[in-house]
All heavy atoms as an XYZ file, in Angstrom:
994
protein
N     150.077    181.331     81.485
C     149.860    181.893     80.170
C     149.657    183.389     80.302
O     148.736    183.843     80.953
C     148.634    181.216     79.581
C     148.458    181.429     78.156
S     146.989    180.472     77.734
C     147.204    180.334     76.075
N     150.522    184.154     79.689
C     150.437    185.602     79.773
C     149.660    186.145     78.597
O     149.783    185.667     77.488
C     151.826    186.233     79.740
C     152.557    186.164     81.023
C     153.826    186.954     80.847
C     154.536    187.147     82.149
N     155.756    187.897     81.999
N     148.884    187.158     78.836
C     148.216    187.861     77.753
C     148.737    189.269     77.754
O     148.827    189.910     78.790
C     146.688    187.863     77.943
O     146.385    188.452     79.199
C     146.136    186.453     77.871
N     149.086    189.728     76.574
C     149.614    191.079     76.459
C     148.519    191.993     75.950
O     147.735    191.633     75.090
C     150.786    191.101     75.481
C     151.965    190.291     75.960
C     153.108    190.343     74.978
O     153.082    191.203     74.078
O     154.028    189.539     75.108
N     148.492    193.158     76.481
C     147.517    194.150     76.032
C     147.999    194.736     74.719
O     149.175    195.013     74.544
C     147.360    195.246     77.077
N     147.071    194.902     73.813
C     147.447    195.487     72.526
C     147.309    196.983     72.612
O     146.365    197.511     73.197
C     146.551    194.950     71.400
O     145.205    195.221     71.733
C     146.744    193.458     71.225
N     148.240    197.652     72.041
C     148.192    199.109     72.053
C     147.331    199.593     70.902
O     147.122    198.881     69.931
C     149.607    199.679     71.937
O     150.128    199.354     70.672
N     146.836    200.804     70.974
C     146.021    201.330     69.874
C     146.799    201.410     68.568
O     146.223    201.341     67.497
C     145.614    202.728     70.344
C     145.972    202.822     71.777
C     146.902    201.710     72.097
N     148.110    201.497     68.664
C     148.913    201.574     67.452
C     148.877    200.252     66.681
O     148.961    200.226     65.471
C     150.352    201.934     67.802
C     150.493    203.325     68.350
C     151.914    203.595     68.818
O     152.817    202.809     68.465
O     152.127    204.596     69.504
N     148.746    199.129     67.397
C     148.710    197.825     66.758
C     147.424    197.622     65.959
O     147.399    196.888     64.983
C     148.825    196.705     67.797
C     150.202    196.670     68.445
O     151.143    197.244     67.833
O     150.325    196.085     69.531
N     146.353    198.238     66.389
C     145.069    198.027     65.725
C     144.832    199.000     64.584
O     143.885    198.842     63.832
C     143.918    198.168     66.747
O     143.970    199.471     67.322
C     144.029    197.090     67.812
N     145.655    200.016     64.449
C     145.486    200.993     63.371
C     145.861    200.392     62.036
O     146.578    199.400     61.959
C     146.376    202.226     63.608
C     145.902    203.114     64.706
C     146.800    204.323     64.772
C     146.404    205.244     65.903
N     147.296    206.369     66.004
N     145.361    201.008     60.972
C     145.776    200.607     59.632
C     147.254    200.894     59.469
O     147.802    201.778     60.095
C     145.000    201.399     58.566
C     143.542    200.984     58.500
O     143.245    199.839     58.896
O     142.723    201.807     58.054
N     147.873    200.160     58.602
C     149.297    200.337     58.327
C     149.447    201.551     57.409
O     149.374    201.435     56.195
C     149.870    199.099     57.659
C     149.640    197.823     58.420
C     150.717    197.614     59.418
C     150.502    196.267     60.090
N     151.390    195.973     61.107
N     149.633    202.701     57.988
C     149.801    203.926     57.209
C     151.060    204.644     57.694
O     151.514    204.460     58.823
C     148.597    204.875     57.378
O     148.425    205.166     58.758
C     147.331    204.251     56.828
N     151.593    205.461     56.810
C     152.763    206.265     57.147
C     152.512    207.689     56.689
O     151.794    207.917     55.712
C     154.007    205.729     56.436
C     154.479    204.396     56.925
C     155.720    203.955     56.150
O     156.018    204.462     55.083
N     156.438    203.001     56.720
N     153.133    208.634     57.381
C     153.047    210.023     56.959
C     154.331    210.381     56.235
O     155.416    210.024     56.660
C     152.847    210.949     58.150
C     151.482    210.832     58.766
C     151.260    211.897     59.797
C     149.864    211.776     60.358
N     149.575    212.822     61.318
N     154.146    211.064     55.107
C     155.321    211.493     54.354
C     155.820    212.815     54.922
O     155.194    213.420     55.791
C     154.980    211.651     52.866
O     153.938    212.608     52.739
C     154.561    210.328     52.262
N     156.935    213.280     54.409
C     157.551    214.512     54.903
C     156.635    215.712     54.701
O     156.634    216.632     55.514
C     158.875    214.752     54.188
N     155.831    215.713     53.635
C     154.959    216.856     53.405
C     153.604    216.694     54.105
O     152.682    217.456     53.856
C     154.778    217.129     51.902
C     154.548    215.891     51.078
O     154.943    214.806     51.520
O     153.971    216.011     49.987
N     153.453    215.703     55.002
C     152.262    215.582     55.832
C     151.146    214.728     55.246
O     150.101    214.584     55.865
N     151.326    214.194     54.063
C     150.289    213.360     53.458
C     150.358    211.945     54.037
O     151.423    211.466     54.390
C     150.462    213.288     51.939
C     150.247    214.624     51.258
C     150.363    214.485     49.769
C     150.126    215.816     49.091
N     150.292    215.729     47.649
N     149.200    211.323     54.106
C     149.136    209.955     54.620
C     149.302    208.997     53.444
O     148.623    209.100     52.430
C     147.783    209.698     55.328
C     147.682    208.249     55.790
C     147.620    210.635     56.510
N     150.213    208.065     53.619
C     150.502    207.109     52.559
C     150.313    205.701     53.127
O     150.844    205.380     54.179
C     151.944    207.299     52.092
C     152.387    206.356     51.027
C     153.838    206.626     50.655
C     154.345    205.593     49.699
N     155.762    205.775     49.415
N     149.491    204.898     52.419
C     149.285    203.526     52.871
C     150.506    202.696     52.525
O     151.119    202.872     51.490
C     148.054    202.916     52.210
C     146.763    203.407     52.792
C     145.602    202.559     52.307
C     144.340    203.010     52.988
N     143.208    202.179     52.616
N     150.806    201.777     53.423
C     151.925    200.899     53.206
C     151.531    199.836     52.171
O     150.391    199.399     52.122
C     152.284    200.213     54.526
C     153.739    200.093     54.760
C     154.014    199.538     56.141
O     153.126    199.049     56.819
N     155.254    199.635     56.556
N     152.481    199.441     51.364
C     152.212    198.437     50.334
C     151.899    197.103     50.991
O     152.353    196.808     52.087
C     153.415    198.299     49.419
N     151.123    196.294     50.281
C     150.788    194.970     50.790
C     152.039    194.108     50.791
O     152.927    194.258     49.964
C     149.714    194.311     49.927
C     148.376    194.976     50.062
C     147.333    194.201     49.271
C     145.984    194.830     49.434
N     144.941    194.115     48.698
N     152.046    193.171     51.706
C     153.176    192.268     51.802
C     153.054    191.188     50.734
O     151.993    190.912     50.226
C     153.192    191.617     53.173
C     153.375    192.636     54.280
C     153.032    192.039     55.594
N     154.201    191.447     56.235
C     154.134    190.731     57.333
N     152.988    190.483     57.888
N     155.226    190.248     57.867
N     154.136    190.569     50.416
C     154.116    189.480     49.463
C     154.832    189.842     48.188
O     155.369    190.935     48.021
N     154.816    188.907     47.278
C     155.530    189.070     46.022
C     154.700    189.897     45.052
O     153.512    189.669     44.861
C     155.792    187.692     45.434
C     156.801    187.696     44.339
C     157.111    186.301     43.938
N     156.227    185.962     42.828
C     156.164    184.790     42.255
N     156.884    183.810     42.719
N     155.372    184.574     41.254
N     155.340    190.854     44.439
C     154.662    191.667     43.435
C     154.749    190.950     42.091
O     155.782    190.371     41.765
C     155.327    193.043     43.311
C     155.186    193.884     44.554
C     155.835    195.221     44.368
C     155.746    196.036     45.644
N     156.414    197.306     45.528
N     153.667    190.957     41.330
C     153.712    190.269     40.036
C     154.643    191.001     39.071
O     154.601    192.211     38.944
C     152.275    190.314     39.539
C     151.630    191.413     40.298
C     152.370    191.546     41.597
N     155.501    190.237     38.432
C     156.396    190.836     37.447
C     155.788    190.650     36.069
O     154.789    189.960     35.893
C     157.768    190.175     37.517
O     157.665    188.826     37.115
N     156.403    191.252     35.076
C     155.886    191.128     33.718
C     155.974    189.685     33.231
O     155.125    189.223     32.496
C     156.635    192.061     32.774
C     156.317    193.511     33.018
C     156.949    194.403     31.993
C     156.570    195.849     32.288
N     157.040    196.759     31.285
N     156.987    188.973     33.663
C     157.133    187.569     33.268
C     155.979    186.754     33.837
O     155.386    185.935     33.156
C     158.496    187.007     33.745
C     159.637    187.753     33.043
C     158.581    185.515     33.490
C     160.999    187.425     33.603
N     155.657    187.009     35.110
C     154.545    186.305     35.732
C     153.231    186.627     35.021
O     152.396    185.749     34.837
C     154.425    186.670     37.210
C     155.545    186.090     38.057
O     156.190    185.139     37.580
O     155.759    186.592     39.165
N     153.062    187.882     34.631
C     151.828    188.278     33.945
C     151.731    187.578     32.590
O     150.654    187.142     32.194
C     151.763    189.799     33.767
C     151.612    190.553     35.072
S     150.133    190.095     35.978
C     148.905    190.847     34.930
N     152.868    187.458     31.893
C     152.855    186.770     30.597
C     152.516    185.292     30.784
O     151.735    184.724     30.024
C     154.206    186.917     29.899
C     154.450    188.308     29.356
C     155.798    188.396     28.675
C     156.060    189.801     28.170
N     157.372    189.917     27.519
N     153.088    184.687     31.799
C     152.814    183.271     32.071
C     151.358    183.083     32.466
O     150.703    182.131     32.029
C     153.733    182.762     33.176
N     150.841    183.996     33.273
C     149.446    183.918     33.687
C     148.524    184.071     32.489
O     147.531    183.346     32.347
C     149.160    185.000     34.727
C     147.766    184.958     35.281
C     147.566    186.008     36.347
C     146.155    185.971     36.881
N     145.905    187.001     37.868
N     148.844    184.984     31.603
C     148.042    185.198     30.405
C     148.080    183.957     29.510
O     147.045    183.540     28.978
C     148.565    186.421     29.647
C     147.753    186.899     28.462
C     146.341    187.268     28.876
C     148.419    188.102     27.816
N     149.246    183.345     29.374
C     149.361    182.135     28.557
C     148.577    180.976     29.177
O     147.916    180.220     28.472
C     150.832    181.743     28.379
C     151.043    180.559     27.469
C     150.433    180.722     26.094
O     150.459    181.842     25.540
O     149.912    179.724     25.558
N     148.646    180.849     30.513
C     147.860    179.801     31.188
C     146.366    180.039     30.976
O     145.603    179.099     30.770
C     148.175    179.767     32.680
C     149.486    179.111     33.010
C     149.603    178.822     34.503
N     149.286    179.939     35.370
C     150.171    180.818     35.834
N     151.445    180.721     35.504
N     149.786    181.792     36.626
N     145.964    181.291     31.018
C     144.558    181.632     30.798
C     144.132    181.278     29.379
O     143.047    180.727     29.169
C     144.348    183.128     31.053
O     143.027    183.489     30.766
N     144.968    181.566     28.415
C     144.659    181.221     27.026
C     144.556    179.714     26.842
O     143.670    179.213     26.166
C     145.723    181.789     26.085
C     145.650    183.286     25.935
C     146.747    183.788     25.036
N     146.671    185.223     24.890
C     147.695    186.008     24.657
N     148.914    185.493     24.526
N     147.543    187.311     24.538
N     145.501    178.989     27.456
C     145.490    177.522     27.350
C     144.222    176.956     27.991
O     143.583    176.065     27.449
C     146.742    176.934     28.018
C     146.816    175.426     27.945
C     146.941    174.911     26.529
O     147.463    175.579     25.645
N     146.439    173.716     26.304
N     143.864    177.493     29.125
C     142.657    177.045     29.807
C     141.422    177.305     28.949
O     140.520    176.461     28.866
C     142.526    177.767     31.150
O     141.334    177.414     31.784
N     141.383    178.446     28.287
C     140.254    178.773     27.405
C     140.199    177.811     26.221
O     139.119    177.361     25.830
C     140.366    180.215     26.923
N     141.369    177.474     25.645
C     141.405    176.503     24.535
C     140.860    175.151     24.981
O     140.059    174.520     24.289
C     142.842    176.338     24.022
C     143.280    177.417     23.060
C     144.591    177.027     22.379
N     145.718    177.063     23.293
C     146.504    178.121     23.496
N     146.275    179.239     22.838
N     147.502    178.067     24.337
N     141.304    174.711     26.162
C     140.840    173.423     26.676
C     139.340    173.445     26.950
O     138.637    172.472     26.675
C     141.611    173.060     27.942
C     143.066    172.744     27.681
C     143.876    172.613     28.963
O     143.301    172.768     30.069
O     145.094    172.359     28.859
N     138.847    174.550     27.454
C     137.421    174.692     27.726
C     136.621    174.604     26.431
O     135.591    173.925     26.366
C     137.151    176.018     28.439
S     135.421    176.294     28.825
N     137.086    175.276     25.387
C     136.391    175.219     24.090
C     136.415    173.816     23.512
O     135.426    173.346     22.944
C     137.009    176.218     23.118
C     136.658    177.667     23.423
C     137.101    178.593     22.305
N     138.536    178.640     22.140
C     139.364    179.483     22.758
N     138.865    180.363     23.611
N     140.653    179.451     22.538
N     137.539    173.112     23.688
C     137.638    171.736     23.185
C     136.658    170.819     23.927
O     135.983    169.992     23.310
C     139.070    171.217     23.336
N     136.570    170.981     25.255
C     135.611    170.172     26.028
C     134.186    170.479     25.611
O     133.353    169.572     25.481
C     135.783    170.436     27.533
C     136.984    169.787     28.144
C     136.942    169.870     29.664
N     136.750    171.210     30.174
C     137.742    172.048     30.487
N     139.001    171.674     30.337
N     137.482    173.245     30.958
N     133.895    171.736     25.383
C     132.550    172.142     24.963
C     132.211    171.538     23.606
O     131.102    171.042     23.394
C     132.481    173.668     24.888
C     131.120    174.218     24.563
C     131.149    175.736     24.586
C     129.813    176.329     24.270
N     129.836    177.798     24.260
N     133.172    171.541     22.689
C     132.958    170.963     21.362
C     132.676    169.472     21.464
O     131.749    168.952     20.825
C     134.194    171.211     20.498
C     134.053    170.743     19.075
C     135.305    171.068     18.276
C     135.198    170.571     16.854
N     136.401    170.875     16.082
N     133.450    168.754     22.289
C     133.227    167.324     22.489
C     131.855    167.051     23.101
O     131.161    166.107     22.709
C     134.313    166.731     23.380
C     135.681    166.545     22.742
C     136.697    166.098     23.781
C     135.606    165.546     21.611
N     131.474    167.889     24.052
C     130.171    167.716     24.701
C     129.045    167.884     23.687
O     128.098    167.096     23.654
C     130.025    168.713     25.848
C     128.781    168.527     26.672
C     128.744    169.390     27.930
N     129.136    170.759     27.719
C     130.212    171.338     28.238
N     131.040    170.650     28.982
N     130.488    172.606     28.004
N     129.144    168.892     22.821
C     128.112    169.112     21.805
C     128.091    167.979     20.788
O     127.015    167.564     20.344
C     128.304    170.459     21.108
C     127.631    171.581     21.855
C     128.325    172.317     22.804
C     126.307    171.893     21.629
C     127.707    173.330     23.508
C     125.673    172.913     22.319
C     126.389    173.630     23.261
O     125.770    174.625     23.952
N     129.256    167.458     20.416
C     129.290    166.321     19.495
C     128.600    165.112     20.114
O     127.815    164.426     19.450
C     130.741    165.971     19.135
C     131.393    166.943     18.197
C     132.867    166.639     17.982
O     133.457    165.830     18.692
N     133.467    167.292     17.007
N     128.879    164.866     21.379
C     128.258    163.744     22.076
C     126.738    163.918     22.099
O     125.993    162.972     21.820
C     128.815    163.644     23.496
C     128.044    162.714     24.387
C     128.147    161.335     24.241
C     127.202    163.207     25.378
C     127.434    160.475     25.058
C     126.487    162.357     26.194
C     126.606    160.995     26.028
O     125.886    160.152     26.836
N     126.286    165.109     22.430
C     124.848    165.360     22.493
C     124.196    165.221     21.120
O     123.090    164.684     21.004
C     124.574    166.750     23.074
C     124.901    166.919     24.552
C     124.739    168.377     24.965
C     124.017    166.022     25.406
N     124.866    165.694     20.067
C     124.322    165.566     18.713
C     124.206    164.095     18.314
O     123.209    163.687     17.704
C     125.191    166.321     17.716
C     125.035    167.826     17.809
C     126.027    168.591     16.955
O     126.927    167.960     16.356
O     125.902    169.819     16.885
N     125.211    163.285     18.669
C     125.144    161.846     18.380
C     123.991    161.194     19.132
O     123.271    160.353     18.591
C     126.455    161.166     18.760
C     127.611    161.486     17.838
C     128.928    160.894     18.322
O     128.910    160.069     19.263
O     129.962    161.279     17.764
N     123.826    161.599     20.382
C     122.762    161.031     21.188
C     121.392    161.386     20.600
O     120.500    160.535     20.513
C     122.864    161.548     22.630
C     122.205    160.641     23.627
S     122.781    160.902     25.310
C     121.890    162.366     25.743
N     121.223    162.621     20.155
C     119.963    163.044     19.541
C     119.713    162.259     18.260
O     118.591    161.796     18.008
C     119.966    164.570     19.276
C     118.839    164.976     18.368
C     119.887    165.336     20.580
N     120.751    162.078     17.441
C     120.602    161.323     16.190
C     120.184    159.886     16.479
O     119.284    159.347     15.801
C     121.905    161.349     15.402
N     120.791    159.264     17.482
C     120.424    157.895     17.850
C     118.984    157.818     18.340
O     118.248    156.884     17.987
C     121.372    157.341     18.911
C     122.745    157.061     18.364
O     122.914    156.868     17.169
N     123.738    157.055     19.230
N     118.578    158.792     19.131
C     117.198    158.806     19.628
C     116.207    159.001     18.484
O     115.143    158.387     18.474
C     117.016    159.913     20.674
C     117.837    159.745     21.926
C     117.258    158.670     22.824
N     118.156    158.284     23.874
C     118.149    158.768     25.110
N     117.281    159.682     25.434
N     119.006    158.327     25.988
N     116.565    159.857     17.523
C     115.677    160.066     16.379
C     115.521    158.787     15.561
O     114.421    158.458     15.113
C     116.190    161.206     15.509
C     115.988    162.571     16.143
C     116.601    163.703     15.347
O     117.398    163.433     14.415
O     116.289    164.861     15.654
N     116.626    158.042     15.384
C     116.552    156.756     14.675
C     115.640    155.788     15.422
O     114.837    155.079     14.813
C     117.943    156.138     14.519
C     118.818    156.836     13.516
C     120.195    156.188     13.475
C     121.148    156.957     12.584
N     122.504    156.380     12.605
N     115.775    155.763     16.742
C     114.942    154.882     17.558
C     113.470    155.261     17.425
O     112.604    154.386     17.303
C     115.378    154.946     19.033
O     116.758    154.606     19.120
C     114.567    154.015     19.898
N     113.192    156.546     17.423
C     111.812    157.015     17.290
C     111.235    156.576     15.947
O     110.094    156.090     15.876
C     111.742    158.549     17.456
C     111.989    158.928     18.910
C     110.399    159.092     16.984
C     112.172    160.408     19.152
N     112.010    156.716     14.885
C     111.543    156.305     13.558
C     111.244    154.813     13.539
O     110.198    154.381     13.038
C     112.580    156.687     12.481
C     112.623    158.201     12.316
C     112.264    156.012     11.154
C     113.787    158.705     11.469
N     112.139    154.019     14.115
C     111.944    152.568     14.172
C     110.683    152.228     14.957
O     109.872    151.393     14.527
C     113.162    151.884     14.812
O     114.328    152.255     14.098
C     113.013    150.380     14.826
N     110.491    152.852     16.093
C     109.312    152.582     16.927
C     108.021    152.984     16.209
O     107.013    152.291     16.316
C     109.415    153.307     18.268
C     110.587    152.899     19.115
C     110.368    151.513     19.676
N     111.453    151.188     20.591
C     112.218    150.126     20.473
N     112.021    149.278     19.511
N     113.184    149.898     21.324
N     108.054    154.089     15.486
C     106.856    154.510     14.744
C     106.514    153.507     13.649
O     105.334    153.213     13.410
C     107.060    155.900     14.148
C     106.931    156.987     15.189
C     106.840    158.353     14.581
N     106.665    159.347     15.633
C     107.164    160.548     15.610
N     107.872    160.947     14.574
N     106.961    161.382     16.594
N     107.544    152.982     12.985
C     107.298    151.962     11.954
C     106.684    150.716     12.571
O     105.740    150.141     12.018
C     108.606    151.619     11.228
C     109.115    152.725     10.342
C     110.507    152.448      9.802
O     111.197    151.542     10.254
N     110.923    153.253      8.818
N     107.211    150.297     13.719
C     106.653    149.139     14.405
C     105.210    149.392     14.821
O     104.342    148.511     14.691
C     107.501    148.790     15.631
C     108.867    148.243     15.307
C     109.724    148.026     16.538
O     109.203    148.137     17.681
O     110.917    147.736     16.375
N     104.958    150.590     15.321
C     103.601    150.951     15.738
C     102.641    150.918     14.551
O     101.526    150.390     14.656
C     103.607    152.327     16.401
C     102.272    152.837     16.928
C     101.742    151.915     18.019
C     102.427    154.252     17.451
N     103.074    151.477     13.416
C     102.227    151.452     12.213
C     101.926    150.022     11.788
O     100.794    149.694     11.405
C     102.898    152.219     11.069
C     102.935    153.717     11.313
O     102.142    154.203     12.155
O     103.768    154.400     10.665
N     102.927    149.154     11.858
C     102.748    147.754     11.480
C     101.738    147.081     12.407
O     100.837    146.368     11.966
C     104.087    147.023     11.531
C     103.986    145.576     11.120
C     105.307    144.823     11.086
C     106.423    145.427     11.832
N     107.634    144.623     11.873
N     101.875    147.335     13.709
C     100.953    146.738     14.677
C      99.534    147.269     14.497
O      98.554    146.518     14.645
C     101.458    146.967     16.100
C     102.734    146.223     16.472
C     103.228    146.668     17.844
C     102.534    144.728     16.427
N      99.403    148.562     14.178
C      98.072    149.126     13.914
C      97.440    148.442     12.708
O      96.244    148.123     12.719
C      98.169    150.636     13.672
C      98.340    151.457     14.917
C      98.390    152.928     14.568
C      98.585    153.801     15.774
N      98.649    155.221     15.413
N      98.256    148.222     11.679
C      97.760    147.554     10.478
C      97.296    146.138     10.814
O      96.238    145.691     10.363
C      98.851    147.523      9.411
C      98.437    146.925      8.096
C      99.590    146.943      7.113
C      99.217    146.193      5.848
N     100.364    146.075      4.952
N      98.057    145.435     11.637
C      97.684    144.083     12.043
C      96.359    144.106     12.809
O      95.495    143.265     12.599
C      98.757    143.458     12.924
C     100.013    143.042     12.213
C     100.302    143.185     10.896
C     101.129    142.399     12.808
N     101.544    142.691     10.623
C     102.076    142.189     11.788
C     101.437    141.997     14.088
C     103.306    141.585     12.007
C     102.659    141.393     14.320
C     103.588    141.182     13.288
N      96.226    145.100     13.708
C      94.984    145.206     14.492
C      93.785    145.447     13.582
O      92.701    144.878     13.792
C      95.097    146.317     15.527
S      96.213    145.924     16.883
N      93.945    146.304     12.574
C      92.846    146.564     11.631
C      92.474    145.290     10.878
O      91.289    145.003     10.670
C      93.245    147.669     10.651
C      93.314    149.039     11.278
C      93.899    150.095     10.344
O      94.234    149.770      9.182
O      94.029    151.239     10.786
N      93.489    144.509     10.481
C      93.224    143.251      9.782
C      92.522    142.254     10.704
O      91.597    141.552     10.284
C      94.517    142.654      9.232
C      95.095    143.414      8.062
C      96.345    142.768      7.502
O      96.507    141.540      7.649
O      97.157    143.505      6.918
N      92.960    142.202     11.960
C      92.324    141.290     12.920
C      90.882    141.707     13.160
O      89.977    140.864     13.223
C      93.124    141.220     14.232
C      94.463    140.525     13.985
C      92.348    140.515     15.332
C      95.420    140.571     15.152
N      90.627    143.041     13.280
C      89.261    143.539     13.448
C      88.393    143.191     12.245
O      87.184    142.972     12.376
C      89.252    145.053     13.678
C      89.785    145.434     15.052
O      89.832    144.541     15.930
O      90.153    146.611     15.239
N      89.001    143.120     11.067
C      88.273    142.759      9.849
C      88.068    141.261      9.708
O      87.426    140.806      8.763
N      88.604    140.476     10.623
C      88.414    139.038     10.597
C      89.550    138.277      9.947
O      89.491    137.059      9.811
N      90.597    138.943      9.553
C      91.730    138.297      8.906
C      92.948    138.395      9.828
O      93.365    139.489     10.205
C      92.024    138.982      7.563
C      93.153    138.313      6.816
O      93.497    137.180      7.097
N      93.715    139.025      5.865
N      93.523    137.265     10.193
C      94.708    137.263     11.057
C      95.938    137.177     10.164
O      96.117    136.194      9.448
C      94.670    136.067     12.037
C      95.934    136.054     12.885
C      93.438    136.128     12.919
N      96.779    138.199     10.186
C      97.993    138.162      9.375
C      98.905    137.024      9.824
O      98.999    136.735     11.020
C      98.664    139.519      9.630
C      97.649    140.367     10.274
C      96.649    139.469     10.901
N      99.579    136.359      8.890
C     100.459    135.241      9.272
C     101.569    135.650     10.242
O     101.933    134.887     11.134
C     101.043    134.764      7.945
C     100.383    135.520      6.874
C      99.537    136.576      7.472
N     102.087    136.861     10.066
C     103.151    137.320     10.970
C     102.628    137.472     12.398
O     103.326    137.160     13.350
C     103.733    138.663     10.510
C     104.341    138.654      9.137
C     103.321    139.051      8.060
O     102.135    139.224      8.338
N     103.798    139.159      6.828
N     101.401    137.946     12.547
C     100.812    138.113     13.878
C     100.590    136.754     14.520
O     100.830    136.571     15.726
C      99.509    138.888     13.790
N     100.114    135.782     13.744
C      99.899    134.435     14.283
C     101.224    133.818     14.702
O     101.320    133.188     15.767
C      99.203    133.569     13.237
N     102.252    133.999     13.888
C     103.577    133.473     14.221
C     104.095    134.104     15.501
O     104.635    133.424     16.370
C     104.534    133.738     13.062
C     105.939    133.232     13.310
C     106.888    133.645     12.186
O     106.503    134.352     11.262
N     108.116    133.183     12.273
N     103.923    135.416     15.623
C     104.378    136.112     16.813
C     103.620    135.612     18.039
O     104.213    135.412     19.104
C     104.189    137.622     16.669
C     104.785    138.415     17.813
S     104.648    140.178     17.604
C     102.987    140.428     18.179
N     102.320    135.368     17.927
C     101.523    134.877     19.055
C     102.010    133.503     19.495
O     102.100    133.227     20.698
C     100.050    134.843     18.672
N     102.339    132.652     18.538
C     102.848    131.324     18.883
C     104.189    131.421     19.613
O     104.434    130.721     20.598
C     102.988    130.460     17.623
C     101.680    129.873     17.134
C     101.903    128.824     16.056
N     102.552    129.344     14.861
C     101.905    129.911     13.837
N     100.591    130.015     13.861
N     102.568    130.361     12.794
N     105.043    132.289     19.140
C     106.347    132.447     19.778
C     106.203    132.969     21.202
O     106.908    132.547     22.101
C     107.240    133.378     18.962
C     107.761    132.758     17.694
C     108.618    133.736     16.907
O     108.663    134.925     17.216
N     109.276    133.236     15.866
N     105.284    133.891     21.394
C     105.081    134.465     22.723
C     104.550    133.406     23.672
O     104.948    133.341     24.837
C     104.122    135.683     22.655
C     103.691    136.119     24.041
C     104.787    136.829     21.923
N     103.672    132.539     23.177
C     103.130    131.480     24.029
C     104.210    130.461     24.395
O     104.259    129.983     25.527
C     101.983    130.755     23.330
C     100.714    131.572     23.270
C      99.616    130.878     22.479
O      99.859    129.872     21.831
N      98.425    131.443     22.541
N     105.087    130.151     23.465
C     106.128    129.157     23.716
C     107.262    129.695     24.581
O     107.754    129.008     25.457
C     106.702    128.617     22.402
C     105.683    127.811     21.629
O     104.734    127.281     22.203
N     105.869    127.725     20.321
N     107.699    130.878     24.287
C     108.815    131.473     25.018
C     108.444    132.874     25.476
O     108.587    133.828     24.711
C     110.055    131.565     24.120
C     110.572    130.242     23.648
C     111.730    130.434     22.681
O     112.324    131.522     22.662
O     112.029    129.485     21.957
N     107.982    133.041     26.704
C     107.692    134.401     27.169
C     108.999    135.184     27.294
O     109.872    134.827     28.060
C     107.022    134.214     28.521
C     107.296    132.807     28.915
C     107.681    132.043     27.689
N     109.138    136.205     26.478
C     110.375    136.980     26.416
C     110.031    138.449     26.592
O     109.033    138.930     26.066
C     111.062    136.744     25.068
C     112.481    137.262     25.043
O     113.016    137.616     26.108
O     113.051    137.317     23.957
N     110.869    139.172     27.323
C     110.624    140.598     27.542
C     111.000    141.441     26.338
O     110.552    142.566     26.198
C     111.430    141.092     28.750
C     110.919    140.500     30.046
O     109.749    140.067     30.065
O     111.686    140.460     31.021
N     111.811    140.911     25.447
C     112.304    141.694     24.318
C     111.409    141.460     23.106
O     111.539    140.476     22.398
C     113.751    141.324     24.016
C     114.412    142.280     23.067
O     113.832    143.335     22.774
O     115.524    141.974     22.632
N     110.490    142.383     22.861
C     109.556    142.264     21.740
C     110.185    142.673     20.424
O     109.630    142.405     19.367
C     108.321    143.125     21.987
C     107.478    142.603     23.155
O     107.595    141.407     23.480
O     106.734    143.400     23.709
N     111.335    143.354     20.448
C     111.965    143.823     19.215
C     112.313    142.654     18.296
O     112.156    142.745     17.079
C     113.246    144.616     19.520
C     112.935    145.931     20.221
O     111.782    146.393     20.110
O     113.842    146.486     20.849
N     112.792    141.556     18.852
C     113.180    140.412     18.043
C     111.961    139.814     17.330
O     112.038    139.404     16.177
C     113.844    139.340     18.899
C     115.142    139.816     19.509
O     115.750    140.747     18.949
O     115.534    139.250     20.541
N     110.833    139.790     18.004
C     109.621    139.202     17.419
C     109.086    140.056     16.296
O     108.624    139.546     15.271
C     108.560    139.016     18.501
C     108.959    138.101     19.663
C     107.867    138.098     20.713
C     109.211    136.692     19.161
N     109.111    141.362     16.464
C     108.549    142.253     15.464
C     109.435    142.343     14.232
O     108.951    142.501     13.124
C     108.333    143.652     16.055
C     107.252    143.721     17.147
C     107.218    145.130     17.720
C     105.897    143.326     16.605
N     110.736    142.258     14.418
C     111.640    142.409     13.288
C     111.790    141.100     12.496
O     112.381    141.085     11.435
C     113.000    142.901     13.758
O     113.563    141.953     14.628
N     111.241    139.986     12.991
C     111.377    138.686     12.326
C     110.658    138.661     10.980
O     111.082    137.979     10.060
C     110.850    137.573     13.220
N     109.582    139.422     10.847
C     108.798    139.369      9.610
C     109.281    140.367      8.570
O     108.769    140.404      7.479
C     107.313    139.629      9.920
C     107.099    141.023     10.454
O     107.716    141.378     11.476
O     106.323    141.766      9.856
N     110.262    141.150      8.870
C     110.735    142.169      7.914
C     111.735    141.609      6.953
O     112.410    140.696      7.096
C     111.342    143.358      8.666
C     110.298    144.112      9.438
C     110.926    145.246     10.229
O     112.087    145.595      9.989
O     110.244    145.782     11.081
């Protein structure tokens, strides 16, 4: 395996001297962008921006729907909580509401993790 020594000229920047003695850098290699390429690039950029805005709009719509659903759930849970508080006050007063007694019987007969069905039965 041979190794060749590099000359100092190989390590220098790619520059040329013009006839009037000024140093001129050599142009970069590769394809130069034409006006057609620039127009196509600009159109691709515009299309990408449109798609980005559309995705952002969909994301915000999804989030707004999710917030609306959560707010509905919160309202439902607060109503259930108010109903249960009312039942507790009645029980503390010595009166057992019929719906509470029915719910207690159902819980004893069928232990179920889903309390929503039991609470909504009396509505």
